[in-house]
C-alpha positions in Angstrom: 74.5 -22.8 -26.6 73.7 -26.3 -25.7 71.6 -27.1 -22.6 73.9 -27.4 -19.6 73.6 -30.3 -17.2 70.9 -29.8 -14.5 73.3 -30.5 -11.7 75.7 -27.5 -11.6 78.1 -29.2 -9.2 78.6 -32.3 -11.3 82.2 -32.4 -12.5 82.6 -31.4 -16.1 85.7 -31.5 -18.3 87.6 -28.3 -17.7 85.4 -27.2 -14.8 87.1 -24.7 -12.4 87.7 -25.7 -8.9 85.3 -24.8 -6.1 84.5 -21.1 -5.4 86.9 -19.1 -3.4 86.8 -15.6 -2.0 89.1 -12.7 -2.4 89.4 -9.1 -1.3 87.1 -6.2 -1.5 87.0 -4.1 -4.6 89.0 -0.9 -4.5 90.3 0.2 -7.9 88.7 2.2 -10.7 89.8 1.6 -14.3 88.0 2.3 -17.6 85.8 -0.4 -19.1 87.0 -2.9 -21.7 86.6 -2.6 -25.5 88.3 -3.9 -28.6 90.5 -1.8 -30.8 89.3 -1.8 -34.3 92.7 -1.1 -35.7 94.1 -4.4 -34.4 91.1 -6.7 -34.4 90.5 -6.3 -38.1 94.1 -7.0 -39.1 95.2 -10.6 -39.6 91.7 -12.0 -39.7 90.8 -14.6 -42.2 89.8 -18.2 -42.4 93.3 -19.4 -42.1 93.7 -17.6 -38.8 90.8 -19.4 -37.1 91.3 -22.5 -34.9 89.1 -25.5 -35.3 85.8 -24.8 -33.7 86.8 -21.4 -32.4 84.3 -19.3 -34.3 85.0 -15.9 -35.8 87.3 -13.2 -34.4 85.6 -10.8 -31.9 83.9 -8.1 -33.9 84.4 -4.4 -33.2 81.1 -3.3 -34.8 79.4 -0.5 -32.9 76.3 -1.2 -31.0 73.9 -0.1 -33.1 53.2 -9.5 -18.3 50.2 -9.8 -16.8 48.4 -10.9 -13.7 45.6 -13.4 -13.7 42.5 -12.7 -11.7 43.8 -14.8 -8.9 46.9 -12.7 -8.7 49.3 -15.1 -10.4 51.5 -13.7 -13.2 51.9 -14.7 -16.8 53.8 -13.3 -19.7 51.7 -10.2 -20.2 54.2 -8.8 -22.7 53.7 -11.8 -24.9 49.9 -11.2 -25.2 50.0 -7.5 -25.4 53.4 -6.5 -26.8 53.6 -4.0 -29.7 54.2 -5.1 -33.2 57.9 -5.2 -34.0 59.1 -2.3 -36.1 62.0 -2.1 -38.4 65.2 -0.2 -37.5 66.3 -0.1 -33.9 63.9 -2.7 -32.8 64.9 -5.1 -35.5 68.2 -6.2 -33.9 67.9 -10.0 -33.5 71.3 -10.5 -32.0 74.3 -8.6 -30.8 77.8 -9.6 -31.7 79.9 -10.8 -28.8 82.2 -7.8 -29.0 79.3 -5.5 -28.4 79.0 -6.9 -24.9 81.8 -4.5 -23.9 79.8 -1.5 -25.2 76.9 -2.5 -22.9 79.3 -2.5 -19.9 80.8 0.9 -20.9 77.3 2.4 -21.4 76.1 1.2 -18.0 79.3 2.3 -16.2 79.4 5.7 -17.9 75.8 6.4 -16.8 76.4 5.2 -13.2 79.6 7.3 -12.9 78.1 10.4 -14.6 74.8 10.2 -12.5 72.8 11.0 -15.6 70.1 8.6 -14.5 68.6 7.8 -11.2 69.3 11.2 -9.7 66.3 11.8 -7.6 64.6 8.5 -7.1 65.8 6.1 -4.5 67.5 4.3 -7.3 70.0 1.5 -7.3 72.5 3.9 -8.7 72.4 5.9 -5.4 74.2 3.0 -3.7 77.5 1.2 -4.0 77.3 -2.1 -5.8 77.0 -4.9 -3.3 79.9 -7.4 -3.3 79.0 -10.8 -1.9 81.9 -13.3 -2.0 85.0 -11.8 -0.4 87.2 -11.6 2.7 86.1 -8.9 5.0 88.8 -6.4 6.0 89.1 -5.4 9.6 87.9 -1.8 9.1 84.6 -3.2 7.6 84.2 -5.5 10.5 84.8 -2.7 13.0 82.2 -0.5 11.3 79.6 -3.3 11.9 80.6 -3.8 15.5 80.9 -0.1 16.6 77.3 0.9 17.1 75.5 -2.4 17.2 72.8 -2.9 19.8 71.9 -6.5 20.5 68.3 -7.5 19.7 66.1 -9.9 21.5 67.3 -13.5 21.6 70.9 -12.4 21.2 72.1 -14.7 24.0 70.3 -17.7 22.6 71.9 -17.1 19.2 75.4 -16.8 20.6 74.9 -20.0 22.7 73.7 -22.0 19.7 76.6 -20.7 17.5 79.1 -21.7 20.2 77.7 -25.2 20.5 76.6 -26.0 16.9 78.9 -23.7 15.0 76.1 -22.9 12.6 73.0 -20.7 13.0 70.5 -19.2 10.5 69.0 -15.8 10.8 65.6 -15.4 9.1 63.5 -12.4 8.2 62.9 -9.8 5.6 65.7 -7.5 4.2 66.5 -4.4 6.2 66.4 -5.9 9.7 70.2 -5.7 10.1 70.8 -9.5 9.7 74.2 -8.8 8.1 75.4 -6.7 10.9 73.9 -9.3 13.3 75.8 -12.1 11.6 79.1 -10.2 11.8 78.6 -9.4 15.5 77.7 -13.0 16.3 80.8 -14.3 14.5 83.0 -11.8 16.3 81.5 -13.0 19.6 82.8 -16.5 19.1 86.0 -16.1 17.0 88.6 -13.5 16.2 89.7 -15.2 13.0 89.2 -14.0 9.4 85.6 -13.4 8.4 84.6 -14.5 4.9 81.5 -13.6 3.0 80.4 -16.5 0.8 78.2 -16.3 -2.3 74.5 -15.8 -1.8 74.0 -18.6 -4.3 75.8 -21.1 -2.0 73.2 -23.9 -1.7 73.1 -26.6 1.0 75.0 -29.0 -1.2 77.8 -26.5 -1.6 77.9 -25.5 2.1 78.2 -29.2 3.0 81.0 -29.9 0.6 83.1 -26.8 1.2 86.3 -27.0 3.2 86.4 -24.6 6.1 89.4 -23.2 7.9 90.0 -23.3 11.6 88.8 -20.3 13.6 87.4 -18.6 10.4 84.0 -17.1 10.5 81.8 -17.6 7.4 78.6 -15.8 6.5 76.1 -16.1 3.7 74.0 -12.9 3.2 70.4 -13.4 2.0 70.9 -16.9 0.8 68.7 -17.5 -2.3 68.6 -21.3 -2.0 64.9 -22.2 -1.8 65.1 -25.9 -2.0 62.9 -27.9 0.4 62.8 -31.6 0.7 62.4 -34.3 3.3 66.1 -34.6 3.8 66.5 -30.8 4.4 67.3 -31.4 8.0 69.9 -34.1 7.0 71.6 -31.6 4.7 71.9 -29.0 7.5 73.2 -31.8 9.8 76.0 -32.4 7.2 76.8 -28.7 7.1 76.9 -28.5 10.9 79.3 -31.5 11.2 81.6 -30.1 8.4 81.9 -26.7 10.0 82.2 -28.0 13.6 84.9 -30.6 12.7 86.9 -27.7 11.1 86.4 -25.7 14.3 85.0 -22.9 12.2 81.7 -20.9 12.4 79.0 -20.2 9.9 76.0 -17.8 10.0 73.5 -17.9 7.2 70.9 -15.2 6.7 67.8 -15.6 4.5 64.6 -13.8 3.7 62.6 -17.0 4.1 60.7 -17.9 7.2 62.3 -20.1 9.8 62.1 -23.7 8.8 60.4 -25.5 11.6 61.2 -28.9 10.1 65.0 -28.4 10.7 66.2 -29.5 14.1 69.9 -29.9 13.5 70.6 -26.2 13.0 68.7 -23.5 14.8 66.7 -21.0 12.7 66.0 -17.7 14.4 63.3 -15.2 13.5 65.6 -12.2 13.7 64.5 -8.8 15.0 66.1 -5.5 14.3 68.0 -3.9 17.2 66.7 -1.1 19.4 66.6 1.9 17.2 66.5 4.4 20.0 69.6 3.0 21.7 71.4 2.7 18.4 70.7 6.4 17.5 71.6 7.7 21.0 74.9 5.8 20.9 75.8 6.9 17.4 75.1 10.6 18.2 76.9 10.5 21.5 80.0 9.1 19.7 79.9 12.1 17.3 79.4 14.6 20.2 75.9 15.5 19.0 73.1 16.2 21.4 69.4 16.1 20.4 66.3 16.4 22.5 64.7 13.2 23.5 61.6 14.4 21.6 63.5 14.7 18.4 65.0 11.2 18.7 61.7 9.7 19.6 60.1 11.3 16.5 62.9 10.0 14.2 62.5 6.5 15.6 58.7 6.8 15.2 59.1 7.8 11.5 61.2 4.7 10.9 58.5 2.4 9.5 58.8 -1.3 9.1 59.7 -0.8 5.4 62.7 1.3 6.3 65.9 -0.7 6.3 68.7 -0.4 8.8 70.9 1.1 6.0 68.3 3.9 5.5 68.2 4.4 9.2 72.0 4.6 9.3 71.9 7.3 6.6 69.5 9.3 8.8 71.8 9.0 11.8 74.8 10.2 9.7 72.9 13.2 8.5 71.8 14.0 12.1 75.5 13.7 13.2 76.4 16.2 10.5 73.9 18.6 12.2 71.4 18.6 9.3 68.0 19.9 10.5 65.9 17.0 11.5 62.8 18.6 9.9 64.5 18.5 6.5 65.6 14.9 7.0 62.2 13.7 7.9 60.7 15.3 4.8 62.3 12.7 2.7 62.4 9.7 5.0 60.2 7.0 6.5 56.6 7.5 7.5 56.4 11.2 6.4 57.5 10.4 2.9 55.2 7.3 2.6 52.3 9.2 4.1 52.6 12.1 1.6 52.5 9.7 -1.3 49.6 7.8 0.1 47.7 11.0 0.8 48.3 12.2 -2.8 46.8 9.0 -4.2 43.9 9.1 -1.7 42.8 12.5 -3.0 40.5 12.6 -6.1 42.9 12.6 -9.1 42.5 13.0 -12.8 43.6 10.0 -14.8 46.2 12.2 -16.4 48.0 12.7 -13.1 48.1 9.0 -12.3 49.5 8.2 -15.7 52.1 10.9 -15.4 53.5 9.7 -12.1 53.4 6.1 -13.5 55.6 7.2 -16.4 58.0 9.0 -14.1 58.2 6.0 -11.8 59.7 4.0 -14.6 61.5 6.7 -16.7 62.6 9.6 -14.5 64.3 12.8 -15.7 62.2 13.4 -18.8 61.4 16.8 -20.3 57.8 18.1 -20.5 57.6 17.3 -24.1 58.8 13.7 -23.5 56.3 13.3 -20.7 53.5 14.5 -23.0 54.0 11.9 -25.6 54.8 9.1 -23.1 51.6 10.0 -21.3 49.7 9.9 -24.6 51.0 6.4 -25.5 50.4 4.9 -22.0 47.0 6.5 -21.7 45.9 4.9 -25.0 47.0 1.5 -23.8 45.3 1.9 -20.5 42.1 2.7 -22.3 42.6 -0.3 -24.6 43.0 -2.7 -21.7 40.1 -1.2 -19.8 42.3 -0.2 -16.9 41.4 3.4 -16.8 39.1 5.9 -18.4 41.8 8.4 -19.2 39.5 10.9 -20.8 37.3 11.2 -17.7 37.9 14.1 -15.3 36.8 13.2 -11.7 35.6 16.2 -9.7 38.3 17.8 -7.5 37.8 19.1 -4.1 36.4 22.6 -4.3 36.1 24.4 -7.6 37.7 23.3 -10.8 41.2 24.8 -11.5 41.8 27.3 -14.2 42.1 25.8 -17.7 45.8 26.6 -18.0 46.6 24.5 -14.9 45.3 21.4 -16.6 48.2 21.6 -19.1 51.7 21.3 -17.7 51.6 23.7 -14.7 49.8 21.2 -12.6 52.9 18.9 -12.6 54.9 21.2 -10.5 52.3 22.8 -8.2 53.1 22.8 -4.5 51.0 19.7 -3.8 52.5 17.8 -6.7 54.8 14.9 -6.4 57.0 16.2 -9.2 59.5 19.0 -9.4 61.2 20.6 -12.4 65.0 20.7 -12.2 67.7 22.2 -14.5 70.4 19.9 -15.9 73.2 20.5 -18.4 72.2 20.4 -22.0 74.1 20.6 -25.3 73.6 24.4 -25.7 71.8 25.4 -22.5 70.3 24.0 -19.4 67.5 21.6 -19.9 64.4 21.4 -17.7 63.5 17.8 -16.6 60.9 16.4 -14.4 61.8 14.3 -11.3 60.1 13.4 -8.1 60.2 16.1 -5.4 61.8 13.7 -2.9 64.3 10.9 -3.6 62.1 8.4 -1.8 58.9 9.2 -3.6 59.7 7.0 -6.6 59.7 3.8 -4.5 56.6 4.8 -2.7 54.8 5.6 -5.9 55.6 2.1 -7.2 54.3 0.7 -3.9 51.0 2.5 -4.3 50.6 1.6 -7.9 51.2 -2.0 -7.2 48.8 -2.0 -4.3 46.0 0.0 -5.9 45.8 -1.0 -9.5 44.6 -4.3 -11.0 45.9 -6.6 -13.7 44.8 -4.6 -16.8 46.8 -1.6 -15.5 50.0 -3.7 -15.4 49.2 -5.3 -18.8 49.2 -1.8 -20.3 52.4 -0.9 -18.5 54.1 -4.1 -19.9 53.0 -3.3 -23.4 54.0 0.4 -23.1 57.5 -0.6 -21.8 57.9 -3.0 -24.7 57.3 -0.2 -27.1 59.7 2.1 -25.3 62.5 -0.5 -25.4 61.9 -1.4 -29.0 61.3 2.0 -30.5 63.1 4.6 -28.3 66.4 2.9 -27.4 65.7 3.4 -23.7 67.0 0.0 -22.4 69.0 1.5 -19.6 66.4 3.8 -18.2 63.6 1.2 -18.4 65.9 -1.3 -16.6 66.5 1.1 -13.7 62.7 1.4 -13.2 62.2 -2.3 -13.4 65.0 -2.9 -10.8 63.1 -0.5 -8.4 59.9 -2.3 -9.1 61.6 -5.7 -8.4 62.2 -4.5 -4.8 58.4 -3.9 -4.5 56.9 -6.7 -6.6 59.5 -9.1 -8.0 56.9 -11.5 -9.3 55.7 -8.9 -11.7 59.2 -8.1 -12.9 60.2 -11.7 -13.4 57.0 -12.9 -15.0 56.2 -10.0 -17.3 59.7 -8.8 -18.2 62.8 -10.8 -17.2 61.5 -14.2 -18.2 60.0 -13.4 -21.6 62.6 -10.7 -22.5 65.6 -12.9 -21.6 64.2 -15.5 -24.0 64.3 -13.0 -26.9 60.6 -12.2 -27.1 61.3 -8.7 -28.1 64.6 -9.4 -29.7 68.0 -8.1 -28.5 66.7 -4.9 -27.0 64.6 -6.9 -24.5 67.6 -9.1 -23.7 69.8 -6.1 -23.1 67.1 -4.5 -20.9 66.9 -7.8 -18.9 70.7 -7.8 -18.4 70.7 -4.1 -17.4 67.9 -4.8 -14.9 70.0 -7.5 -13.1 72.9 -5.2 -13.1 70.9 -2.4 -11.5 69.6 -4.9 -8.9 73.2 -5.5 -7.8 73.1 -2.0 -6.2 70.4 -2.9 -3.6 70.8 -5.2 -0.7 67.3 -6.7 -1.1 67.5 -7.4 -4.8 71.2 -8.4 -5.4 70.8 -12.0 -4.1 67.8 -12.5 -6.4 69.7 -11.2 -9.4 72.4 -13.8 -8.7 69.7 -16.5 -8.5 68.0 -15.4 -11.8 71.4 -15.4 -13.6 72.2 -18.8 -12.3 68.8 -20.1 -13.6 69.4 -18.7 -17.0 72.8 -20.2 -17.2 72.0 -23.7 -15.9 68.4 -24.3 -17.0 67.6 -21.6 -19.6 67.0 -21.6 -23.3 69.9 -20.8 -25.6 68.8 -17.1 -25.7 68.8 -17.0 -21.9 72.2 -18.5 -21.7 73.3 -15.8 -24.1 71.9 -13.3 -21.7 73.5 -15.0 -18.7 76.9 -14.7 -20.4 76.3 -10.9 -20.8 75.2 -10.7 -17.1 78.2 -12.4 -15.7 80.6 -10.2 -17.8 79.6 -7.0 -16.0 78.3 -5.7 -12.7 76.9 -9.0 -11.4 80.2 -10.7 -12.2 82.0 -8.2 -9.9 79.5 -9.0 -7.1 80.6 -12.6 -7.0 83.7 -13.2 -9.1 84.4 -16.9 -8.3 80.8 -17.9 -8.9 80.7 -15.9 -12.2 84.0 -17.5 -13.5 82.6 -20.9 -12.7 79.3 -20.2 -14.4 81.0 -18.7 -17.5 83.4 -21.6 -17.8 80.5 -24.1 -17.6 78.8 -22.2 -20.5 82.0 -22.3 -22.5 82.6 -26.0 -22.2 78.9 -27.2 -22.4 77.8 -25.2 -25.4 77.7 -27.0 -28.8 77.1 -23.7 -30.6 77.4 -20.1 -29.6 80.1 -20.7 -27.1 82.0 -17.7 -28.5 79.7 -15.3 -26.5 80.7 -17.0 -23.3 84.4 -16.9 -24.3 84.2 -13.2 -25.0 82.2 -12.6 -21.8 85.0 -14.3 -19.8 87.4 -11.8 -21.3 85.1 -8.9 -20.4 84.7 -10.2 -16.9 88.5 -10.0 -16.5 88.3 -6.3 -17.6 85.4 -5.7 -15.2 87.3 -7.3 -12.3 90.5 -5.4 -13.2 88.5 -2.1 -13.1 86.6 -2.6 -9.9 87.9 -5.5 -7.7 91.1 -7.2 -6.6 90.1 -10.5 -8.1 90.9 -10.3 -11.8 93.8 -12.7 -11.3 91.3 -15.5 -10.7 90.3 -15.3 -14.4 94.0 -15.6 -15.4 94.8 -18.5 -13.1 91.6 -20.4 -14.2 92.6 -19.8 -17.8 96.2 -20.9 -17.4 95.0 -24.1 -15.6 92.7 -25.0 -18.6 95.4 -24.2 -21.2 97.8 -26.6 -19.4 95.2 -29.3 -19.0 96.7 -32.8 -19.8 95.0 -34.4 -22.9 93.8 -37.7 -21.5 90.3 -37.8 -22.9 88.9 -36.7 -26.3 86.9 -33.9 -24.6 90.1 -32.4 -23.2 91.0 -31.3 -26.7 87.9 -29.2 -27.0 88.5 -27.7 -23.5 91.9 -26.5 -24.5 90.7 -25.2 -27.8 88.1 -23.1 -26.2 90.5 -21.9 -23.5 92.6 -20.6 -26.4 89.6 -18.7 -27.7 89.2 -17.1 -24.3 92.9 -16.3 -24.3 92.7 -14.7 -27.7 89.7 -12.5 -26.8 91.4 -11.5 -23.5 94.6 -10.4 -25.1 92.9 -8.5 -27.9 90.6 -6.6 -25.5 91.3 -2.9 -24.9 90.2 -0.3 -22.4 88.9 3.1 -23.5 92.4 4.3 -23.8 93.1 1.6 -26.4 95.4 -0.2 -24.0 95.2 -4.0 -23.8 93.5 -4.9 -20.6 96.4 -7.2 -19.6 98.6 -4.1 -19.6 96.0 -2.3 -17.5 96.2 -5.2 -15.1 100.0 -4.7 -14.9 99.5 -0.9 -14.4 97.3 -1.7 -11.4 99.7 -4.0 -9.6 103.2 -3.0 -10.6 105.7 -2.2 -9.2 104.3 -3.5 -5.8 103.6 -7.0 -7.0 106.1 -7.8 -9.8 105.3 -11.5 -9.7 102.1 -10.8 -11.7 104.1 -9.9 -14.8 105.2 -13.6 -15.0 101.6 -14.8 -15.2 100.8 -12.3 -17.9 103.9 -13.2 -19.8 103.1 -16.9 -19.7 99.7 -16.2 -21.3 101.2 -14.0 -24.0 103.8 -16.7 -24.7 101.0 -19.4 -25.0 99.0 -17.3 -27.5 102.1 -16.3 -29.5 103.0 -20.0 -29.8 99.6 -20.8 -31.3 99.8 -20.2 -35.0 96.2 -19.3 -35.8 96.3 -16.4 -33.3 99.9 -15.3 -33.8 99.5 -12.3 -36.1 96.6 -10.6 -34.2 98.2 -11.3 -30.9 101.5 -9.8 -31.9 99.7 -6.7 -33.2 98.0 -6.4 -29.8 101.3 -6.9 -28.0 102.9 -4.2 -30.1 100.1 -1.8 -29.3 100.4 -2.5 -25.6 104.2 -1.9 -25.6 103.7 1.4 -27.6 101.4 2.6 -24.8 103.6 1.7 -21.8 104.5 5.3 -21.3 100.8 5.9 -20.3 100.9 3.3 -17.5 104.5 3.3 -16.2 107.1 5.8 -15.2 109.8 3.4 -16.5 108.3 2.1 -19.8 111.7 0.8 -21.1 112.4 -1.2 -18.0 108.9 -2.7 -18.0 109.2 -3.6 -21.7 112.5 -5.4 -20.9 111.0 -7.3 -18.0 108.0 -8.3 -20.0 110.3 -9.5 -22.9 112.4 -11.5 -20.5 109.4 -13.1 -18.9 107.8 -14.0 -22.3 111.1 -15.6 -23.4 111.4 -17.6 -20.2 107.9 -19.0 -20.7 108.2 -19.7 -24.4 109.4 -23.0 -25.7 112.8 -22.7 -27.4 111.6 -23.9 -30.8 109.1 -21.0 -30.9 111.6 -18.2 -30.3 112.9 -17.8 -33.8 109.5 -17.7 -35.3 108.4 -15.2 -32.7 111.4 -13.0 -33.4 110.9 -13.0 -37.2 107.1 -12.3 -37.0 107.3 -9.7 -34.3 110.1 -7.9 -36.1 107.9 -7.8 -39.2 105.0 -6.4 -37.2 107.2 -3.7 -35.6 108.6 -2.6 -39.0 105.2 -2.3 -40.5 103.7 -0.5 -37.6 106.6 2.0 -37.4 106.4 2.7 -41.1 102.7 3.2 -40.9 103.2 5.5 -37.9 106.2 7.3 -39.4 108.2 6.6 -36.3 111.7 5.4 -35.7 111.2 4.6 -32.1 109.4 1.6 -30.6 109.4 -0.1 -27.3 109.0 -3.3 -29.2 112.6 -2.9 -30.2 113.6 -3.5 -26.6 111.8 -6.8 -26.6 113.4 -7.7 -29.9 116.8 -6.8 -28.5 116.2 -9.0 -25.5 115.5 -11.9 -27.8 118.5 -11.2 -30.0 121.0 -10.7 -27.2 119.9 -13.4 -24.7 118.2 -16.1 -26.6 118.8 -16.3 -30.4 122.6 -16.0 -30.1 122.6 -19.0 -27.7 121.2 -21.3 -30.3 
């Protein structure tokens, strides 16, 4: 892909309009994939448009710290020698992107990874840009206890219409922002993208009485005119009689006078807990409540505290809750590390922190590989055995039994296997994994992390463990993001360890979307790759936007993907296919898939007034082709899945889908493969509709209405030939395509 312009907001040919917000995600549909039966048919050089590239394939998917503490590409210096086979994949075909999404979603839904650690998979993916529904707002208002300086914040918001809440994640800034906005307006509340920078906020149009919030804004730009930019934002919002609250993890900017920045404090935990329990008719001794509050360390987020309150309201014993929460959990991990430990034990918990749920045998060889690297880097004398407290344990304990002793951090659990239950090792408490990473980061120097980086490179290249490694890296990102970015995301996204590294970097950003503190940073990294990255990084950015991160911020992701499509001299096919996959992702998990369709239709209908407009339309047609050929796991075209989701409640959506089918059918290079896909979609209508014949008739009517009259005869002849061939091959006399052909024959061709 060619280098995109540095200024993302500069108008480009075919660039989508400004970002918008939609509704919260609700639906669940299978992930997208391409049907081999259809994609392979009708391909050939004569089928390709100028500059469109090849048809989407359906082939199966086959750092360090310096002494001063700064990070460099440790993996580059110490990565393993590339091996043939699995690690020899230089690139993935665009159609293989869909497999990555399916693999990720299958693992998240099945819960086969991240079961006992405080993993991203334990949480719901965080959606940023959207309109908040009233039930969501009510939940934030219900038990909120106002922190210090609440009155000052309300006063400044009423007067200036804009305030900024500063502080680390987990303080309750989001709930504070919602409550502040509800204090000054009863209008619609809109969550804007975390990537909304000052330029975007100043240029955006705001609606009267609406409340807008940006959660954990990732814009870190500082300049002498910073105050001037905030002044423009204040005037824009105030003139619209709207309100804006921005939250950020950065410290309050003392140089800004035009908009007040507050060092936010979390609310009174004691009062919050008492109010919540009283509302649920649960009475606890003051001593128990005081202990729970005392156990809530500064590292505990308000979301974690809310989970504790919920468990207490469900009358779960507080002793059991505190075993896996807050100060008790952190102290147990700290005490374990403070005791004299054999190097073997340290290495084993380090392995489990990154790749949890392994068998004893897997842990044995992973321990051996990492121990050798630690010795090589001089990070640890793994063969030495420091003296323990008291007498040495029996010889057998030094094998595997020590892993699950009572004072161990690990526990052995039984999970389903192919023939019988498997025994796998996990952390004894869900929260141990994060605290182990904290202790490793705090206690061990640069050579230790150099060895970890080289070991993980080998795991990714040789063992096909991209998804599990990515989960561990996402957890480490919440503890030490500089290490993750410098030693893994930056070099791997550039292709340093080939496609497996890029895939792992993509998975890492997707996992980061499941945690409040890392999701905004994931958006920032993806934006950097797309706008200022190397061709390999822009390839990775296209993958990122097609999946989980795209569902977090659909409008921003559509805009970024379209910029990649129109600004790329070579390799734009990946971004085109990623846009189609984003549509499938949004159809599955949000209510905003229609934004992809409306953006695409707008570009297809673009007036040709400049030479570059021809290229924009051509590339929009490639996106259209990929979108119409894309299938879900039931082999149903995703456009039909989209109709399944919204019909019969929103029949107007069939007209938009029909216009896109008509546009593709009218384009000669795509006609045969598109007609094959349309036939397959019609043949599967019974799976998505109780009235498949009526839906086929409606779709046929809508396609005919959208199609130019001179194209109808050709459509009729070609579709009739496709239907005859497919019915002969399937040995069937019935076909819903006959209904569409009948619509054409009775209502259109006879009029000519």
